[in-house]
C-alpha positions as CSV (number, residue, x, y, z in Angstrom):
1,X,123.2,115.6,-93.1
2,X,120.6,113.4,-92.1
3,X,119.3,115.6,-89.7
4,X,119.4,118.5,-92.1
5,X,117.3,116.4,-94.7
6,X,114.8,115.6,-92.0
7,X,114.3,119.2,-91.3
8,X,113.7,120.0,-94.9
9,X,111.3,117.2,-95.6
10,X,109.2,118.6,-92.6
11,X,109.2,122.2,-93.4
12,X,108.3,121.1,-97.1
13,X,105.3,118.7,-95.8
14,X,104.0,121.4,-93.5
15,X,104.2,124.2,-95.9
16,X,102.0,122.0,-98.7
17,X,99.6,121.0,-96.2
18,X,96.6,122.5,-94.0
19,X,97.3,120.7,-90.7
20,X,98.0,122.9,-87.9
21,X,102.0,123.4,-87.1
22,X,101.7,121.8,-83.8
23,X,101.6,118.5,-85.4
24,X,105.2,118.7,-86.7
25,X,106.2,115.8,-84.7
26,X,103.7,113.5,-86.9
27,X,105.3,114.9,-90.2
28,X,108.7,114.0,-88.5
29,X,108.0,110.5,-87.7
30,X,106.4,110.2,-91.4
31,X,109.4,111.6,-92.7
32,X,111.9,109.0,-91.2
33,X,109.1,106.4,-91.8
34,X,109.9,107.2,-95.7
35,X,113.7,107.4,-95.4
36,X,114.1,104.0,-93.7
37,X,112.5,102.4,-96.6
38,X,114.4,104.3,-99.5
39,X,117.9,103.5,-100.5
40,X,120.9,105.8,-100.4
41,X,124.2,106.2,-102.4
42,X,126.6,105.1,-99.3
43,X,124.3,102.0,-98.6
44,X,122.6,100.2,-101.7
45,X,120.3,98.3,-99.3
46,X,117.3,100.4,-97.1
47,X,117.6,100.6,-93.4
48,X,114.3,98.8,-93.1
49,X,115.8,95.6,-95.3
50,X,119.0,95.6,-93.4
51,X,116.9,95.5,-90.0
52,X,114.0,93.0,-91.1
53,X,115.6,91.2,-94.3
54,X,112.6,92.1,-96.4
55,X,112.2,94.3,-99.2
56,X,109.9,97.5,-98.1
57,X,107.1,98.4,-100.5
58,X,105.7,102.0,-100.8
59,X,102.5,101.2,-102.5
60,X,100.7,102.0,-99.3
61,X,102.1,105.4,-98.8
62,X,99.9,108.6,-99.5
63,X,100.7,112.7,-99.8
64,X,101.0,113.7,-95.9
65,X,98.2,116.2,-94.6
66,X,95.9,115.3,-97.8
67,X,92.4,115.4,-96.9
68,X,90.7,112.0,-96.3
69,X,87.6,110.3,-95.5
70,X,87.9,107.8,-92.7
71,X,85.7,105.0,-91.3
72,X,86.2,104.1,-87.8
73,X,84.4,101.6,-85.8
74,X,81.3,102.9,-84.0
75,X,79.5,100.3,-82.0
76,X,76.7,103.2,-81.3
77,X,76.2,103.9,-84.7
78,X,72.6,104.6,-86.3
79,X,71.1,104.3,-89.5
80,X,71.3,107.9,-90.4
81,X,74.5,108.4,-89.2
82,X,77.3,109.3,-91.4
83,X,79.6,106.7,-92.2
84,X,82.9,108.4,-92.6
85,X,84.3,111.3,-90.9
86,X,86.6,113.9,-92.4
87,X,90.2,114.3,-91.7
88,X,93.7,114.9,-93.1
89,X,96.3,112.0,-93.4
90,X,99.2,112.4,-90.7
91,X,101.3,109.1,-90.7
92,X,101.3,105.6,-89.9
93,X,100.7,103.5,-87.0
94,X,103.7,102.0,-85.3
95,X,102.1,98.4,-83.9
96,X,99.4,98.0,-86.6
97,X,98.5,98.3,-90.2
98,X,96.6,101.4,-91.4
99,X,96.5,105.3,-91.4
100,X,96.5,107.9,-89.0
101,X,94.4,111.0,-89.4
102,X,93.7,114.5,-87.7
103,X,90.0,115.0,-87.4
104,X,89.4,118.5,-86.0
105,X,85.5,118.1,-86.0
106,X,85.6,114.5,-84.1
107,X,85.4,114.1,-80.5
108,X,88.6,112.1,-80.6
109,X,91.2,114.3,-82.9
110,X,93.6,111.7,-84.0
111,X,92.2,108.1,-85.0
112,X,93.8,105.1,-86.6
113,X,92.2,102.9,-89.1
114,X,92.8,101.0,-92.4
115,X,89.5,102.1,-94.1
116,X,89.5,105.3,-96.0
117,X,89.8,107.5,-98.8
118,X,92.4,109.6,-99.9
119,X,91.7,113.1,-101.5
120,X,95.2,113.6,-102.5
121,X,94.3,115.6,-105.8
122,X,91.7,118.0,-104.3
123,X,94.6,119.1,-102.2
124,X,96.9,119.5,-104.7
125,X,94.8,121.7,-106.5
126,X,93.6,123.7,-103.7
127,X,96.9,124.6,-102.4
128,X,97.9,127.5,-104.4
129,X,99.9,129.5,-101.7
130,X,102.4,127.8,-99.6
131,X,102.8,128.5,-95.7
132,X,105.8,129.8,-94.5
133,X,106.8,127.4,-91.6
134,X,109.6,128.1,-89.4
135,X,110.9,125.4,-87.2
136,X,113.6,126.3,-84.9
137,X,116.1,123.8,-83.9
138,X,117.3,123.7,-80.2
139,X,120.4,121.8,-79.0
140,X,120.5,121.0,-75.5
141,X,123.7,120.2,-73.6
142,X,123.1,117.2,-71.1
143,X,125.6,116.6,-68.4
144,X,126.5,113.1,-67.2
145,X,125.1,113.0,-63.4
146,X,127.7,110.6,-62.6
147,X,131.1,112.5,-63.7
148,X,132.2,115.3,-61.2
149,X,132.2,118.9,-62.9
150,X,135.7,119.6,-61.6
151,X,138.6,117.3,-61.4
152,X,141.4,117.9,-58.9
153,X,144.8,116.7,-59.9
154,X,146.9,115.1,-56.9
155,X,149.6,117.3,-55.6
156,X,153.2,116.1,-54.5
157,X,153.9,115.8,-50.9
158,X,156.7,118.1,-49.9
159,X,157.8,116.1,-46.9
160,X,159.7,113.6,-49.1
161,X,161.7,116.1,-50.5
162,X,162.7,117.6,-47.1
163,X,163.5,114.1,-45.8
164,X,166.0,113.6,-49.0
165,X,167.6,116.9,-48.2
166,X,168.2,116.2,-44.8
167,X,170.0,112.8,-45.7
168,X,172.1,114.5,-48.4
169,X,173.5,116.9,-45.7
170,X,174.5,114.2,-43.7
171,X,172.0,114.8,-40.7
172,X,169.1,112.6,-39.5
173,X,165.7,114.5,-39.4
174,X,164.1,115.0,-36.1
175,X,161.3,113.2,-35.1
176,X,159.1,114.3,-32.4
177,X,158.6,111.4,-30.0
178,X,155.9,111.6,-27.6
179,X,156.9,110.5,-24.0
180,X,154.4,108.9,-22.3
181,X,154.2,108.4,-18.4
182,X,155.0,104.9,-18.0
183,X,152.8,103.4,-14.9
184,X,154.4,100.5,-13.0
185,X,152.4,97.6,-11.8
186,X,151.7,97.6,-7.8
187,X,154.0,95.7,-6.0
188,X,152.2,92.3,-4.3
189,X,152.7,92.3,-0.5
190,X,154.5,89.2,0.7
191,X,152.1,87.0,2.5
192,X,152.3,86.9,6.2
193,X,152.9,83.6,8.2
194,X,151.1,83.1,11.5
195,X,153.4,82.9,14.2
196,X,151.1,81.4,16.8
197,X,151.9,77.9,18.2
198,X,149.9,75.1,16.6
199,X,148.5,72.9,19.1
200,X,147.4,69.1,18.7
201,X,143.6,68.5,18.4
202,X,143.5,66.1,20.8
203,X,145.2,66.7,24.4
204,X,148.1,64.7,26.1
205,X,145.7,63.7,28.7
206,X,143.9,61.2,26.2
207,X,145.3,58.1,25.1
208,X,144.1,56.9,21.9
209,X,144.0,52.8,21.1
210,X,144.1,52.0,17.4
C-alpha cells in the first residue's frame, strides 16, 4: 500500500511540473521525505518522530518542480555577473540544510543552496495542461547466492533391508573375504661354531715366573 502511494505521488508531482522525466528519482526521494513527516491512521506519531524523538516541521517545504532563483557561492563572481541562476526545485539535501535545484542552463545541472527564491504561484498559473507520465514498476527476483537451486533428498540404502531379510530366513549373509598370500618371515640359519683346536698363545717351551 505504501509503495502504491509513493508511485501515485511521483506521477502527480511529475505531471504538474516541467522537470524532465529522467529526474523521477528526485521526486521519489521527496515523496518519501514528506511521508516520513506526516502521521498516519495506524501510527499517530510520524516516522521522523519515532526515529529522532523530535516533532517534524513542514514550514520549509515547497512545491516540487516549481521555478526558483537560486544563489550559489561563486568565488570568481564579477560585478556585472548575475547573482542568481534559474532552476527548478527538486528536493532536499541528505546531510545539510537547504534545497536542491535543477538548473538546465548552468554548467552544473544540480546544485544545493539555502539561499533561493521560490516562484510557486507562477508555476501554478502557467501549468494549464497536465503531462501524462507513465512510470513502469519492474520487479526483479533476486536469488540467494548461497542456497543451492536443487535439494537432493537422501535415498535409503537397500543393503540393510537385504541383510534383515537374510536374518529372517535363517541364513547368514555371504561375505566376500579377500584372501591374501601370507608371507612367512625367513628362517635364520644357526650359527656355525669353529671346530679348530684352540692353542695357547704361550708355547709350552717357555716358563713364566710370577
